[in-house]
C-alpha positions in Angstrom: 107.2 131.8 141.8 108.3 133.3 138.5 110.0 130.1 137.7 106.8 128.2 138.3 104.9 130.5 136.0 107.5 130.0 133.3 107.3 126.2 133.5 103.5 126.4 133.3 103.7 128.7 130.3 106.1 126.3 128.6 103.9 123.3 129.3 100.8 125.1 128.1 102.5 126.2 124.9 103.8 122.7 124.3 100.3 121.2 124.8 98.6 123.7 122.5 101.2 123.1 119.8 100.2 119.5 119.7 96.8 120.6 118.4 98.1 123.1 115.9 97.7 121.8 112.3 100.8 121.2 110.3 101.6 123.7 107.7 100.7 121.4 104.9 97.2 121.0 106.3 96.6 124.6 105.2 98.8 124.3 102.1 97.8 127.1 99.8 98.9 124.9 96.9 95.9 122.7 97.5 92.2 123.3 97.0 89.9 121.2 99.1 86.2 120.6 99.7 84.7 118.7 102.6 81.5 116.7 102.1 79.2 115.3 104.7 77.8 112.2 103.0 74.9 111.9 105.5 73.5 115.3 104.6 74.7 116.0 101.1 73.9 114.3 97.9 77.2 112.8 96.7 77.1 110.5 93.7 79.4 108.9 91.1 78.7 109.4 87.4 80.0 107.7 84.3 77.2 107.5 81.7 74.0 109.4 81.1 70.5 108.0 80.6 71.3 107.3 76.9 74.4 105.4 77.7 76.8 108.2 76.6 79.9 108.8 78.8 79.8 112.3 80.3 83.6 112.8 79.8 83.6 116.4 80.9 82.3 118.2 84.0 80.4 120.6 81.7 78.4 117.7 80.3 77.6 116.5 83.8 76.6 120.0 84.9 74.3 120.4 81.9 72.5 117.2 82.5 70.9 118.7 85.6 69.3 121.6 83.7 65.6 121.4 84.1 65.8 118.8 86.8 65.7 121.2 89.7 69.2 120.3 90.8 72.4 122.3 90.7 75.9 120.9 90.6 78.0 122.5 93.4 81.1 120.3 93.3 82.6 117.9 90.8 86.0 116.1 90.4 87.3 113.3 88.2 87.0 110.2 90.2 89.6 107.6 89.2 91.8 106.4 86.4 90.4 105.2 83.1 91.3 103.7 79.8 91.5 105.3 76.4 87.8 104.5 75.8 87.0 106.4 79.1 86.1 103.1 80.8 87.2 102.8 84.4 90.6 101.1 84.8 89.5 99.3 87.9 86.4 98.6 90.0 83.4 100.9 89.4 80.0 100.4 91.1 77.0 102.8 90.5 73.8 102.4 92.4 75.0 98.9 93.6 75.6 97.8 90.0 79.1 96.6 89.2 80.0 98.2 85.8 83.7 97.4 86.0 85.5 94.7 87.9 88.2 95.0 90.6 91.6 95.2 89.0 94.2 93.2 90.9 96.7 93.0 88.1 100.3 94.2 88.2 101.8 96.8 85.9 103.5 100.1 85.5 102.1 103.5 86.3 100.5 105.1 89.4 97.5 102.8 89.4 99.6 99.8 89.9 101.8 101.2 92.6 100.6 98.9 95.3 98.7 99.1 97.4 96.1 100.8 95.4 92.6 101.2 96.8 88.9 101.6 96.6 86.8 104.6 97.7 83.2 103.6 98.3 80.0 104.9 99.8 77.4 102.6 101.4 73.6 103.1 101.2 73.7 104.2 104.9 76.0 107.1 103.7 79.0 105.6 105.4 82.2 106.4 103.4 85.2 104.1 103.3 88.7 104.0 101.7 90.5 100.7 101.8 93.2 98.8 100.1 92.0 96.9 97.1 93.1 93.6 98.7 90.8 94.4 101.6 87.7 95.3 99.6 84.7 93.1 99.9 81.8 93.7 97.5 78.3 93.5 99.1 74.7 94.6 98.5 75.1 97.7 100.8 77.6 99.5 98.5 76.0 102.3 96.6 79.0 103.7 94.8 82.6 102.6 94.4 85.7 103.6 92.4 89.1 102.1 92.4 92.3 104.0 91.8 95.9 104.1 93.0 98.1 104.4 94.7 96.9 104.8 98.3 98.2 108.0 99.7 97.7 107.3 103.4 97.5 103.8 104.8 96.4 103.3 108.4 97.6 106.8 109.3 101.0 106.4 107.5 102.1 108.0 104.3 102.7 105.4 101.5 106.2 103.9 102.0 107.2 104.5 98.4 106.8 108.3 98.6 110.0 110.3 99.3 110.1 113.7 101.0 111.6 116.2 98.6 110.9 114.1 95.5 111.2 115.9 92.2 108.3 113.9 90.7 106.0 116.8 90.5 102.5 116.9 88.9 99.0 118.2 89.3 97.2 115.7 91.6 93.8 115.0 93.0 92.6 112.6 95.7 90.2 111.8 98.5 90.4 111.1 102.2 88.2 110.2 105.1 88.3 112.6 108.1 88.2 111.4 111.7 84.5 112.5 111.9 83.5 110.4 108.9 83.3 113.3 106.5 85.0 113.2 103.1 87.7 115.6 102.0 88.5 116.0 98.3 91.7 117.8 97.3 93.3 119.1 94.1 96.7 120.6 93.9 96.5 124.0 92.1 100.1 123.6 91.1 102.5 120.7 90.6 103.3 118.8 93.8 105.0 115.6 94.7 103.3 112.5 96.2 104.8 112.9 99.6 103.6 116.5 100.1 100.1 115.6 98.7 99.8 112.6 101.0 101.0 114.6 104.0 98.2 117.1 103.4 95.6 114.3 104.1 97.6 112.8 106.9 97.9 116.2 108.7 94.1 116.6 108.4 93.8 113.3 110.4 92.8 111.0 107.5 93.6 107.4 108.4 93.3 106.5 104.8 93.4 108.5 101.6 93.5 107.6 97.9 95.0 109.2 94.9 92.6 109.7 92.1 94.6 111.0 89.1 97.3 113.4 87.9 97.8 116.1 85.3 94.3 115.5 83.7 92.6 116.3 87.0 89.9 119.0 87.1 87.6 120.4 89.9 84.5 122.4 89.7 84.0 124.4 92.9 82.3 127.7 92.3 82.0 128.6 96.0 85.8 128.9 96.0 85.9 130.5 92.6 87.5 127.5 91.0 85.6 126.6 87.9 87.1 123.9 85.6 84.4 122.3 83.4 86.5 120.7 80.7 88.0 117.2 80.7 87.8 113.9 79.0 87.3 111.5 81.9 85.9 108.2 83.0 84.1 108.5 86.3 83.2 111.9 87.8 82.2 112.5 91.4 79.6 115.2 92.0 77.6 116.9 94.7 74.2 118.4 93.9 71.7 120.6 95.8 68.1 121.2 95.1 67.3 124.4 93.2 
């Protein structure tokens, strides 16, 4: 009888361990914020009403003053050129302001496959490889960056465990329930560990947004970075 109980306990422990998140899914090096696109107002921003590029999170935050909205989350949203123009695809309110970039080159953006993060008007969020992206009238917002971090549930094949290529990094993934998780490393981290964080959360696909320039504004977690000199900024607002 005791042997039977022991076997049952072992089996139960094994089963429960299968549902225990990996250590990196609660990695204290990483700050994360989960967004429900169906209930929260998530938008991409590049230029204000006058055509001036926001550049910093502070400028974006200030533009809501007097408009009965409060910025509760913001993060730079993809790589950009020296003039702060998006390096790849950028769609805002279904208007393509920058074309899909399928060129080859050096640097993280060109580490194929790179990808596109987009939100449809029905609030459905998608991350896909750039080669798989199909532009259509239902896309509200889209930004291209690279490389992909997680592809069909697998970490990008070029990332090496234990790599000494360390940097501040930020990225985005789609959770199994359709919610969006944004993440920023609070300290330098390699691509493998950063990608593993998204994989361990169950993200089938995740996309790298940028590196050492990355900033996040998340006052609810006492993380307030309002500087920067970006291209696209992703933000969540709430009514005052």
